[in-house]
C-alpha positions, -999 to +999 in steps of 0.1 A: +671+260+223+646+233+232+619+240+258+601+215+280+564+213+273+543+217+305+518+190+314+488+213+309+499+219+273+503+182+267+468+175+281+453+202+258+469+187+227+459+152+237+423+163+243+421+182+209+434+151+190+408+129+207+380+153+199+391+154+162+391+116+160+357+115+176+342+140+152+357+122+123+342+089+135+308+106+137+311+120+102+320+085+089+289+071+106+266+099+092+279+092+057+268+055+059+242+048+033+212+027+042+212-007+024+177+001+012+186+034-004+172+037-039+163+000-039+133-018-054+124-051-038+100-077-053+077-101-035+071-137-046+057-141-081+023-158-084+003-172-113-027-153-127-044-168-157-015-177-180+006-149-167+021-136-135+017-110-108+039-099-079+042-072-052+070-047-050+083-018-029+108+010-035+128+031-011+142+066-014+178+078-012+176+077+027+162+042+027+127+053+036+096+038+019+087+056-013+061+033-029+044-001-027+024-018-054+015-047-077+027-056-112+005-079-133+016-091-167-003-083-198-006-120-205-023-125-171-049-098-179-055-113-214-061-148-200-081-142-168-104-170-157-141-163-163-167-174-137-204-166-129-204-139-102-242-136-100-242-140-062-222-109-054-187-112-038-192-150-034-175-161-066-147-136-069-112-151-074-086-142-048-049-137-055-030-132-022+005-117-024+032-115+002+049-082+008+087-077+011+096-078+048+114-045+044+083-025+036+063-041+064+087-028+090+081+009+081+045+010+068+012-004+081+009-029+052+010-066+059-001-083+027-020-076-006-051-095-019-060-087-055-096-099-062-107-106-097-144-100-103-153-114-138-188-098-137-182-072-110-201-071-078-229-051-060-238-023-059-249-022-095-225+006-106-196-017-099-210-046-119-182-044-145-153-068-149-127-054-125-100-059-099-100-049-062-064-046-049-066-046-011-035-033+007-042-048+041-029-035+074-037-067+092-023-102+088-037-128+064-050-149+094-068-119+109-084-110+076-096-146+071-112-146+105-136-117+096-171-131+095-204-119+079-229-094+093-249-121+110-220-138+128-195-110+134-207-079+152-172-063+149-178-060+111-203-032+118-182-012+143-172+021+126-139+039+131-140+073+148-146+099+121-111+114+125-096+081+112-113+083+078-112+111+052-140+136+057-155+128+022-158+091+028-192+074+035-204+040+046-220+023+015-231-007+036-209-031+017-198-055+045-179-085+033-165-115+051-128-119+050-125-082+039-144-057+061-167-027+058-162-006+027-161+033+026-163+052-007-156+089-015-189+106-020-173+127-048-161+097-068-171+100-105-191+067-104-212+081-075-220+112-096-233+099-129-201+088-146-190+053-156-169+034-132-132+032-143-112+034-111-117+045-075-102+044-041-119+025-012-111+026+025-119-005+046-125-010+083-131-037+109-137-035+146-134+003+146-100+002+128-090+011+093-076-021+078-071-015+041-067+009+012-082-005-020-076+008-055-104-006-076-101-006-114-118-021-144-101-043-169-112-019-196-095+010-178-063-011-173-062-022-210-064+015-221-028+016-208-032+045-185-005+067-170-025+083-141-017+095-106-044+105-081-044+121-046-053+097-019-075+116+005-061+116+040-078+113+074-073+138+102-054+111+122-039+077+118-044+049+143-009+034+139+016+062+144+053+064+135+048+047+101+049+058+065+016+062+047+009+069+010-007+101-001-012+092-038-021+061-059-018+054-096-019+032-126+004+028-157+015+004-184+051-006-185+057-012-223+092-026-218+081-053-194+046-057-207+032-052-172+004-032-157+015-013-125-007-003-096+008+016-067+005+037-036+033+063-033+045+097-020+049+081+015+049+104+045+058+096+081+027+100+103 
């Protein structure tokens, strides 16, 4: 015998079906994979010596920034131009590299400048052939507008202490088109050891504007496979972005490239 379904019962069944469809739709959305998940994206390749260099960025399984860095070919390092650098930073050779747009959206980094110093630069402990890889948090135009100590008073304005790691000190290296340089007081080269690699912080107008892995050609050509902690400040000036907590160097034998990177990104 058939029974007639009351309106209330019909409403309950209709509501339950709608709820199931809504939850299924949410599950499908949650399962969507970010187009950046597990991706490595390269910047534009530039010429260095008779070789090449380029920036790159990797993303984790959720599409969040994992690492950013530079690759420079072995051929480039073996054919670097040689110039007199007797007047300090004035004769270094600049190699500017664009960053992939995707990494710029989630980290503070805007571009990279890798400086080649054939005879090093002051102070004396850094007067060895080496690279300065500046990961800038300002635009190229803003960087180029930075003047010298005589013409640009903003160069001497220090960030509040909480924005720099506690161990970092002002070494009075204030460079046009770069900024004020800060060095870890416990760096090996400041404590009687030969300079091989170090990490510099940079500032301008009271703001931290770059992280700078600095490394000698001799160290690079030793084909290292090293990772170091990147000392952290108490607070970051640009919040809601991913910042690195490590940096490193290695040689990629398959591609014959040296790799310099900042990684282990954390949201701050």
